[in-house]
Backbone as numpy.savetxt, mean C-alpha at the origin, in Angstrom:
# Nx Ny Nz CAx CAy CAz Cx Cy Cz
38.05 -22.30 -17.25 37.55 -23.62 -16.82 36.84 -24.28 -17.99
37.11 -25.56 -18.18 36.53 -26.30 -19.28 35.04 -26.51 -19.05
34.27 -26.43 -20.16 32.83 -26.62 -20.08 32.53 -28.08 -19.78
31.83 -28.41 -18.66 31.55 -29.80 -18.32 30.59 -30.47 -19.27
29.86 -29.68 -20.06 28.93 -30.25 -21.04 29.58 -30.47 -22.40
30.83 -30.06 -22.54 31.52 -30.20 -23.81 31.85 -31.67 -24.07
31.73 -32.10 -25.32 32.02 -33.49 -25.69 33.52 -33.65 -25.92
34.21 -34.07 -24.88 35.64 -34.37 -24.97 35.92 -35.67 -24.25
37.04 -36.32 -24.62 37.42 -37.57 -23.96 37.70 -37.33 -22.48
38.27 -36.17 -22.18 38.58 -35.86 -20.79 37.30 -35.76 -19.95
36.29 -35.06 -20.49 35.02 -34.95 -19.78 34.34 -36.30 -19.64
34.43 -37.13 -20.68 33.84 -38.47 -20.59 34.49 -39.27 -19.47
35.83 -39.15 -19.35 36.53 -39.87 -18.29 36.11 -39.36 -16.92
35.96 -38.02 -16.77 35.53 -37.45 -15.50 34.12 -37.91 -15.14
33.24 -38.00 -16.15 31.88 -38.45 -15.90 31.87 -39.90 -15.45
32.73 -40.72 -16.06 32.75 -42.14 -15.71 33.16 -42.38 -14.27
33.98 -41.46 -13.73 34.41 -41.58 -12.33 33.49 -40.79 -11.39
32.47 -40.16 -11.96 31.54 -39.41 -11.13 32.08 -38.09 -10.63
33.14 -37.59 -11.27 33.76 -36.33 -10.82 32.92 -35.13 -11.27
32.37 -35.23 -12.46 31.46 -34.18 -12.94 30.11 -34.83 -13.24
29.03 -34.07 -13.18 27.71 -34.66 -13.41 27.52 -35.06 -14.87
26.53 -35.89 -15.12 26.26 -36.29 -16.52 25.94 -35.08 -17.37
26.17 -35.21 -18.62 25.93 -34.11 -19.55 24.45 -33.76 -19.59
24.16 -32.45 -19.53 22.78 -32.00 -19.58 22.21 -32.18 -20.97
21.02 -32.73 -21.03 20.36 -32.90 -22.32 19.51 -31.67 -22.60
19.54 -31.18 -23.81 18.74 -29.99 -24.14 17.25 -30.27 -23.92
16.55 -29.28 -23.37 15.14 -29.45 -23.07 14.30 -29.34 -24.34
13.41 -30.26 -24.48 12.49 -30.26 -25.60 11.23 -29.48 -25.20
10.94 -28.37 -25.88 9.81 -27.54 -25.52 8.49 -28.29 -25.63
8.38 -29.15 -26.65 7.14 -29.91 -26.84 6.97 -30.89 -25.69
8.08 -31.54 -25.32 8.02 -32.49 -24.22 7.64 -31.79 -22.92
8.20 -30.59 -22.68 7.87 -29.83 -21.47 6.39 -29.48 -21.44
5.85 -29.10 -22.59 4.44 -28.74 -22.65 3.57 -29.95 -22.34
3.93 -31.11 -22.89 3.17 -32.34 -22.64 3.19 -32.68 -21.16
4.37 -32.57 -20.53 4.48 -32.86 -19.10 3.62 -31.92 -18.28
3.61 -30.64 -18.66 2.81 -29.66 -17.94 1.32 -29.97 -18.05
0.89 -30.36 -19.27 -0.51 -30.71 -19.47 -0.89 -31.95 -18.68
0.06 -32.89 -18.59 -0.21 -34.09 -17.81 -0.39 -33.76 -16.33
0.44 -32.85 -15.82 0.32 -32.44 -14.43 -1.01 -31.74 -14.18
-1.40 -30.87 -15.14 -2.67 -30.16 -14.99 -3.85 -31.12 -15.03
-3.69 -32.21 -15.81 -4.78 -33.17 -15.91 -5.01 -33.91 -14.60
-3.98 -33.94 -13.75 -4.12 -34.62 -12.47 -4.98 -33.83 -11.49
-5.14 -32.53 -11.74 -5.94 -31.69 -10.86 -7.40 -32.05 -11.02
-8.05 -32.32 -9.92 -9.46 -32.66 -9.96 -10.27 -31.47 -10.47
-11.31 -31.71 -11.27 -12.09 -30.59 -11.83 -12.70 -29.71 -10.76
-13.05 -30.30 -9.59 -13.68 -29.49 -8.55 -12.72 -28.48 -7.94
-11.41 -28.68 -8.13 -10.44 -27.74 -7.57 -10.37 -26.44 -8.37
-11.06 -26.44 -9.52 -11.11 -25.22 -10.33 -12.45 -24.49 -10.15
-13.31 -25.03 -9.33 -14.66 -24.49 -9.21 -14.83 -23.60 -7.98
-15.77 -22.67 -8.08 -16.15 -21.89 -6.91 -17.30 -22.62 -6.20
-17.82 -22.00 -5.14 -18.87 -22.66 -4.36 -20.12 -22.95 -5.19
-20.49 -22.00 -6.05 -21.68 -22.20 -6.88 -21.47 -23.36 -7.85
-20.28 -23.44 -8.42 -19.97 -24.52 -9.35 -20.00 -25.88 -8.67
-19.48 -25.94 -7.45 -19.51 -27.19 -6.70 -20.94 -27.65 -6.45
-21.80 -26.70 -6.13 -23.21 -27.02 -5.85 -23.88 -27.60 -7.09
-23.58 -27.01 -8.25 -24.19 -27.45 -9.50 -23.73 -28.85 -9.90
-22.44 -29.12 -9.70 -21.85 -30.35 -10.23 -21.70 -31.45 -9.19
-22.28 -31.29 -8.02 -22.03 -32.26 -6.95 -22.53 -33.66 -7.28
-23.51 -33.80 -8.19 -24.02 -35.13 -8.55 -23.15 -35.84 -9.59
-22.20 -35.12 -10.16 -21.40 -35.70 -11.23 -20.15 -36.43 -10.71
-19.82 -36.27 -9.43 -18.62 -36.89 -8.89 -18.97 -38.23 -8.25
-18.01 -39.14 -8.31 -18.24 -40.45 -7.70 -18.00 -40.39 -6.20
-18.26 -41.52 -5.54 -18.24 -41.55 -4.07 -16.85 -41.27 -3.50
-15.83 -41.74 -4.18 -14.48 -41.58 -3.62 -14.01 -40.13 -3.62
-14.71 -39.30 -4.39 -14.35 -37.88 -4.41 -15.11 -37.07 -3.35
-16.12 -37.64 -2.75 -16.99 -36.88 -1.87 -16.24 -36.26 -0.70
-15.37 -37.02 -0.08 -14.63 -36.49 1.08 -13.71 -35.35 0.67
-13.01 -35.55 -0.45 -12.11 -34.49 -0.93 -12.90 -33.25 -1.31
-14.07 -33.46 -1.92 -14.90 -32.32 -2.31 -15.36 -31.55 -1.09
-15.75 -32.26 -0.05 -16.22 -31.60 1.17 -15.11 -30.77 1.82
-13.90 -31.32 1.84 -12.76 -30.58 2.40 -12.46 -29.35 1.56
-12.55 -29.53 0.23 -12.27 -28.40 -0.66 -13.36 -27.34 -0.52
-14.63 -27.79 -0.36 -15.73 -26.84 -0.18 -15.53 -26.00 1.08
-15.10 -26.66 2.14 -14.85 -25.93 3.39 -13.73 -24.91 3.23
-12.71 -25.31 2.49 -11.59 -24.39 2.25 -12.06 -23.17 1.47
-12.82 -23.39 0.40 -13.33 -22.28 -0.40 -14.27 -21.40 0.41
-15.09 -22.01 1.27 -16.01 -21.25 2.10 -15.26 -20.36 3.08
-14.18 -20.90 3.67 -13.36 -20.12 4.60 -12.72 -18.94 3.88
-12.23 -19.17 2.66 -11.63 -18.09 1.88 -12.66 -17.02 1.56
-13.87 -17.44 1.19 -14.93 -16.49 0.86 -15.32 -15.67 2.08
-15.44 -16.34 3.23 -15.81 -15.64 4.47 -14.74 -14.63 4.87
-13.46 -15.01 4.69 -12.36 -14.10 5.00 -12.42 -12.86 4.11
-12.71 -13.08 2.82 -12.81 -11.97 1.88 -13.98 -11.07 2.24
-15.12 -11.67 2.57 -16.28 -10.88 2.96 -16.01 -10.07 4.22
-15.30 -10.67 5.15 -14.99 -10.00 6.41 -14.09 -8.80 6.18
-13.17 -8.95 5.23 -12.21 -7.87 4.97 -12.80 -6.77 4.11
-13.86 -7.09 3.35 -14.40 -6.12 2.40 -15.80 -5.64 2.79
-16.14 -5.72 4.06 -17.51 -5.39 4.46 -17.67 -3.93 4.87
-16.63 -3.14 4.79 -16.72 -1.75 5.25 -17.03 -0.83 4.06
-16.05 -0.09 3.58 -16.27 0.68 2.35 -16.88 2.05 2.52
-17.12 2.49 3.77 -17.66 3.84 3.97 -17.22 4.39 5.32
-17.26 5.70 5.44 -16.91 6.36 6.70 -18.15 6.36 7.59
-18.09 5.62 8.69 -19.25 5.41 9.55 -19.16 6.26 10.81
-20.29 6.80 11.24 -20.35 7.59 12.47 -20.34 6.66 13.67
-19.43 6.92 14.60 -19.32 6.12 15.82 -20.12 6.76 16.93
-21.03 6.00 17.51 -21.80 6.48 18.65 -20.97 6.30 19.92
-21.22 7.15 20.91 -20.40 7.15 22.11 -20.35 5.83 22.85
-21.46 5.08 22.84 -21.50 3.83 23.60 -21.03 2.63 22.79
-20.54 2.86 21.56 -20.10 1.76 20.71 -18.59 1.65 20.61
-17.88 2.48 21.37 -16.43 2.54 21.22 -15.79 1.17 21.44
-16.13 0.51 22.52 -15.52 -0.78 22.84 -15.85 -1.82 21.77
-17.10 -1.84 21.34 -17.53 -2.82 20.36 -16.86 -2.58 19.00
-16.86 -1.34 18.55 -16.39 -1.02 17.21 -14.87 -0.88 17.11
-14.22 -0.51 18.19 -12.77 -0.28 18.17 -12.01 -1.39 18.89
-12.29 -1.55 20.18 -11.53 -2.52 20.98 -11.74 -3.94 20.48
-13.00 -4.27 20.14 -13.30 -5.61 19.67 -13.68 -5.61 18.18
-12.90 -4.88 17.39 -13.19 -4.79 15.96 -13.01 -6.13 15.26
-12.12 -6.98 15.76 -11.91 -8.29 15.15 -10.46 -8.54 14.82
-10.17 -9.80 14.52 -8.80 -10.19 14.17 -8.42 -9.59 12.82
-7.18 -9.11 12.74 -6.60 -8.57 11.50 -7.41 -7.41 10.92
-8.09 -6.67 11.78 -8.88 -5.53 11.33 -8.20 -4.23 11.76
-7.95 -3.37 10.77 -7.44 -2.02 11.03 -8.62 -1.07 11.14
-8.54 -0.16 12.10 -9.59 0.85 12.28 -8.95 2.23 12.27
-9.53 3.13 11.48 -9.10 4.53 11.46 -10.24 5.36 12.03
-9.98 6.05 13.12 -11.01 6.85 13.80 -10.63 8.33 13.74
-11.55 9.14 13.23 -11.34 10.58 13.16 -12.23 11.28 14.19
-11.60 11.98 15.13 -12.33 12.81 16.09 -12.46 14.20 15.49
-13.68 14.71 15.43 -13.90 16.00 14.76 -14.95 16.80 15.51
-15.11 18.03 15.07 -16.22 18.85 15.54 -16.83 19.55 14.34
-18.17 19.51 14.18 -18.80 20.18 13.04 -18.46 21.67 13.03
-18.22 22.18 11.84 -17.93 23.61 11.70 -16.46 23.93 11.62
-15.58 23.00 11.96 -14.13 23.25 11.83 -13.73 22.82 10.41
-13.27 23.77 9.57 -12.98 23.46 8.17 -12.02 22.29 7.98
-10.98 22.20 8.80 -10.00 21.13 8.64 -10.65 19.77 8.93
-11.55 19.73 9.91 -12.26 18.50 10.22 -13.16 18.09 9.05
-13.81 19.07 8.45 -14.67 18.79 7.30 -13.86 18.23 6.14
-12.66 18.80 5.92 -11.79 18.32 4.84 -11.36 16.87 5.10
-10.95 16.59 6.32 -10.51 15.23 6.67 -11.65 14.23 6.49
-12.86 14.60 6.94 -14.00 13.70 6.78 -14.27 13.40 5.30
-14.18 14.42 4.48 -14.41 14.24 3.04 -13.37 13.29 2.43
-12.12 13.49 2.80 -11.06 12.64 2.23 -11.11 11.22 2.77
-11.46 11.07 4.04 -11.59 9.72 4.61 -12.74 8.96 3.96
-13.78 9.67 3.58 -14.91 9.02 2.88 -14.43 8.43 1.55
-13.57 9.17 0.86 -13.04 8.67 -0.41 -12.11 7.48 -0.20
-11.28 7.56 0.83 -10.34 6.47 1.10 -11.08 5.22 1.59
-12.19 5.41 2.29 -12.97 4.26 2.77 -13.49 3.43 1.60
-13.88 4.09 0.53 -14.35 3.38 -0.67 -13.20 2.68 -1.37
-12.04 3.29 -1.33 -10.87 2.73 -2.01 -10.29 1.55 -1.24
-10.41 1.57 0.09 -9.83 0.50 0.92 -10.92 -0.10 1.83
-11.84 -0.90 1.25 -12.98 -1.43 2.02 -12.57 -2.46 3.08
-11.34 -2.95 3.03 -10.90 -3.92 4.04 -10.54 -3.25 5.36
-10.44 -1.92 5.36 -10.14 -1.14 6.57 -11.41 -0.45 7.05
-11.61 -0.44 8.36 -12.79 0.20 8.93 -12.49 1.69 9.18
-13.21 2.55 8.50 -13.06 4.00 8.66 -14.24 4.51 9.50
-13.93 5.23 10.58 -14.97 5.74 11.46 -14.69 7.20 11.83
-15.75 7.90 12.19 -15.62 9.28 12.67 -16.50 9.42 13.90
-16.13 10.36 14.75 -16.92 10.59 15.97 -16.74 12.04 16.41
-17.83 12.67 16.85 -17.72 14.01 17.42 -16.89 13.91 18.69
-15.84 14.71 18.75 -14.80 14.53 19.77 -15.34 14.51 21.19
-16.11 15.54 21.56 -16.53 15.63 22.97 -17.63 14.65 23.34
-18.22 13.97 22.33 -19.15 12.89 22.63 -18.39 11.59 22.86
-17.36 11.40 22.04 -16.54 10.19 22.18 -15.65 10.28 23.42
-15.02 11.45 23.61 -14.14 11.68 24.76 -14.60 12.99 25.42
-15.28 12.94 26.54 -15.80 14.16 27.18 -14.71 15.20 27.40
-15.05 16.47 27.10 -14.16 17.62 27.32 -12.89 17.56 26.46
-12.94 16.87 25.32 -11.76 16.82 24.44 -11.55 18.21 23.85
-10.36 18.82 24.02 -10.12 20.20 23.58 -10.16 20.36 22.06
-10.79 21.44 21.60 -10.85 21.73 20.17 -9.47 21.98 19.58
-8.52 22.44 20.41 -7.19 22.76 19.88 -6.47 21.51 19.38
-6.93 20.33 19.77 -6.31 19.09 19.32 -6.98 18.52 18.06
-7.97 19.24 17.54 -8.69 18.75 16.36 -8.08 19.32 15.09
-8.17 18.55 13.99 -8.66 17.17 13.93 -7.67 16.19 14.58
-8.19 15.06 15.01 -7.35 14.00 15.58 -7.69 12.68 14.88
-6.67 11.96 14.49 -6.86 10.65 13.85 -6.15 9.60 14.69
-6.89 8.58 15.09 -6.31 7.42 15.79 -6.35 6.22 14.86
-5.28 5.44 14.87 -5.20 4.23 14.05 -5.05 3.03 14.97
-5.92 2.05 14.83 -5.91 0.85 15.67 -5.74 -0.41 14.82
-5.13 -1.41 15.43 -5.07 -2.74 14.81 -5.39 -3.77 15.88
-6.44 -4.54 15.66 -6.91 -5.53 16.62 -7.09 -4.92 18.01
-7.64 -3.70 18.02 -7.95 -3.03 19.29 -6.82 -2.27 19.93
-5.61 -2.36 19.36 -4.45 -1.66 19.93 -4.10 -0.44 19.08
-3.86 0.71 19.75 -3.51 1.91 19.00 -2.10 1.77 18.41
-2.00 2.02 17.10 -0.72 1.90 16.40 -0.16 3.25 15.96
-1.02 4.24 15.84 -0.55 5.58 15.42 -1.60 6.60 15.80
-1.16 7.86 15.92 -2.09 8.96 16.17 -1.55 10.22 15.52
-2.47 11.02 15.01 -2.12 12.29 14.36 -3.02 13.35 14.99
-2.40 14.33 15.64 -3.14 15.33 16.41 -2.89 16.72 15.83
-3.97 17.44 15.55 -3.86 18.81 15.06 -3.13 18.89 13.74
-2.06 19.68 13.70 -1.31 19.89 12.46 -0.64 18.63 11.95
-0.51 17.61 12.81 0.07 16.35 12.35 -0.83 15.69 11.30
-2.11 16.03 11.32 -3.03 15.50 10.31 -2.78 16.14 8.95
-2.33 17.39 8.97 -2.09 18.10 7.73 -2.49 19.56 7.84
-2.18 20.30 6.81 -2.51 21.73 6.75 -3.76 21.91 5.88
-4.33 23.13 5.86 -5.57 23.34 5.09 -5.47 23.02 3.61
-4.25 22.95 3.06 -4.10 22.59 1.65 -3.81 21.10 1.48
-4.15 20.29 2.48 -3.88 18.85 2.46 -4.53 18.19 1.24
-3.74 17.41 0.52 -4.23 16.66 -0.64 -4.60 15.24 -0.21
-5.52 14.64 -0.95 -5.97 13.29 -0.64 -4.80 12.30 -0.61
-3.89 12.42 -1.59 -2.76 11.50 -1.67 -1.83 11.63 -0.46
-1.73 12.84 0.08 -0.88 13.04 1.25 -1.46 12.32 2.47
-2.77 12.40 2.65 -3.41 11.70 3.75 -3.31 10.18 3.55
-3.49 9.75 2.32 -3.36 8.32 2.00 -1.97 7.81 2.36
-0.95 8.58 2.01 0.43 8.18 2.31 0.66 8.11 3.82
0.12 9.08 4.53 0.29 9.14 5.99 -0.34 7.89 6.64
-1.54 7.54 6.21 -2.22 6.38 6.78 -1.55 5.07 6.36
-1.02 5.05 5.14 -0.31 3.85 4.68 0.95 3.60 5.51
1.63 4.68 5.90 2.82 4.53 6.72 2.50 3.97 8.10
1.28 4.16 8.55 0.87 3.60 9.84 0.54 2.11 9.73
0.36 1.63 8.49 0.04 0.23 8.26 -1.42 -0.03 8.02
-2.26 0.99 8.17 -3.71 0.79 8.11 -4.23 0.46 6.71
-3.54 0.94 5.68 -3.94 0.66 4.30 -2.70 0.31 3.49
-2.92 -0.35 2.37 -1.82 -0.74 1.49 -1.95 0.08 0.21
-1.21 1.16 0.15 -1.31 2.09 -0.97 -0.45 1.66 -2.15
-0.84 2.13 -3.34 -0.05 1.92 -4.54 0.93 3.08 -4.78
0.84 4.11 -3.94 1.76 5.24 -4.07 3.18 4.78 -3.76
4.13 5.20 -4.58 5.51 4.75 -4.42 6.34 5.69 -3.56
5.92 6.94 -3.45 6.64 7.87 -2.60 5.71 8.96 -2.10
6.17 9.67 -1.08 5.36 10.71 -0.46 5.04 11.81 -1.47
3.76 12.02 -1.81 3.41 13.07 -2.78 3.77 14.46 -2.28
3.80 14.66 -0.97 4.18 15.97 -0.42 5.64 16.26 -0.72
6.47 15.22 -0.74 7.89 15.40 -1.04 8.06 15.89 -2.47
7.23 15.37 -3.39 7.32 15.85 -4.77 7.04 17.34 -4.85
5.99 17.78 -4.13 5.63 19.19 -4.13 6.74 20.03 -3.52
7.32 19.54 -2.42 8.41 20.26 -1.77 9.62 20.37 -2.68
9.92 19.30 -3.44 11.04 19.32 -4.37 10.81 20.35 -5.48
9.55 20.41 -5.99 9.23 21.37 -7.04 9.36 22.79 -6.51
8.84 23.03 -5.29 8.92 24.37 -4.70 10.37 24.77 -4.45
11.18 23.83 -3.95 12.59 24.12 -3.69 13.31 24.45 -4.98
12.98 23.71 -6.05 13.60 23.97 -7.34 13.23 25.35 -7.87
11.95 25.73 -7.68 11.49 27.05 -8.14 12.19 28.17 -7.38
12.36 27.96 -6.05 13.05 28.96 -5.24 14.49 29.12 -5.70
15.15 27.99 -5.99 16.54 28.05 -6.47 16.64 28.78 -7.79
15.70 28.48 -8.71 15.72 29.14 -10.02 15.53 30.65 -9.87
14.58 31.04 -8.98 14.33 32.47 -8.75 15.57 33.14 -8.17
16.24 32.45 -7.25 17.42 33.02 -6.60 18.54 33.23 -7.61
18.72 32.25 -8.49 19.78 32.36 -9.51 19.46 33.50 -10.46
18.16 33.60 -10.88 17.75 34.67 -11.79 17.96 36.04 -11.15
17.58 36.17 -9.88 17.71 37.45 -9.18 19.19 37.80 -9.02
20.02 36.81 -8.73 21.44 37.05 -8.55 22.09 37.50 -9.85
21.72 36.84 -10.97 22.28 37.21 -12.27 21.85 38.61 -12.66
20.59 38.94 -12.35 20.08 40.27 -12.70 20.83 41.35 -11.92
21.08 41.09 -10.64 21.81 42.05 -9.81 23.24 42.22 -10.30
23.84 41.12 -10.77 25.21 41.20 -11.28 25.27 42.08 -12.52
24.23 42.00 -13.36 24.22 42.82 -14.58 24.06 44.30 -14.25
23.27 44.61 -13.20 23.00 46.01 -12.84 24.05 46.59 -11.89
24.95 45.77 -11.39 25.92 46.23 -10.40 26.94 47.15 -11.07
27.21 48.33 -10.52 28.18 49.25 -11.13 29.58 48.66 -11.14
30.34 49.03 -12.18 31.70 48.53 -12.32 32.62 49.37 -11.43
32.71 49.01 -10.16 33.45 49.77 -9.17 34.93 49.78 -9.47
35.44 48.63 -9.84 36.89 48.53 -10.09 37.31 49.44 -11.23
36.50 49.49 -12.31 36.84 50.31 -13.47 36.79 51.79 -13.11
35.77 52.19 -12.30 35.65 53.60 -11.92 36.82 54.03 -11.04
37.23 53.15 -10.15 38.37 53.47 -9.29 39.63 53.66 -10.12
39.78 52.83 -11.17 40.95 52.93 -12.03 40.99 54.28 -12.76
39.73 54.71 -13.23 39.65 55.99 -13.93 39.98 57.14 -12.99
39.52 57.10 -11.74 39.81 58.15 -10.78 41.29 58.25 -10.50
41.94 57.12 -10.41 43.37 57.12 -10.18 44.12 57.78 -11.33
43.64 57.55 -12.55 44.31 58.15 -13.70 44.12 59.67 -13.68
42.92 60.15 -13.26 42.68 61.59 -13.21 43.59 62.22 -12.18
43.69 61.55 -11.02 44.55 62.10 -9.99 45.99 62.16 -10.47
């Protein structure tokens, strides 16, 4: 196919009849930069300011900017409040029995809550509490809570501990009971991945860390099996050769 930007009489004729678009003009980098600077100059200075900056410079704007500034201030304030609301947690908090509805059911819009039911003295519960404390600092936008199981839920069986419930806007989205939480060798990254899959946190992990460990272990088992098999082959008596020798003697 002929290049429509090529300078030929045929292309000129096609352009004159509107069959092909006008020839593209090469972009001038300097001109593009000037246009970009002109666009940036149209942005009001207050649109680059935070709330403190607006407060400082409010006397420098003329009257016609006042309404726009007020609308922009409200927008920035709403953004700041949303950020504060999402980042106000940051620690694993003990849930009292009479606070369940307030802290879980009415946690708030777009709030994820991770609740760990535990009992003091159970090693796995202690491990989970320790790891959740670390994750709470890493993901302050998520509410991390813990509660002694039989205080939160009367007569809750120890055989179901540890138990992790995940809520979003008061609705349960996931639960991990007993071994579903992990084994005694549970790594922090494994718990992080598990909670991320529930939606409660946004992890930077790209794949399940437990899968990496399983792949390494499987590879080691295969290597050992091959080594053991080769060793047995070397030590295996040459049955065929011995049978041949016996036949010759007979």
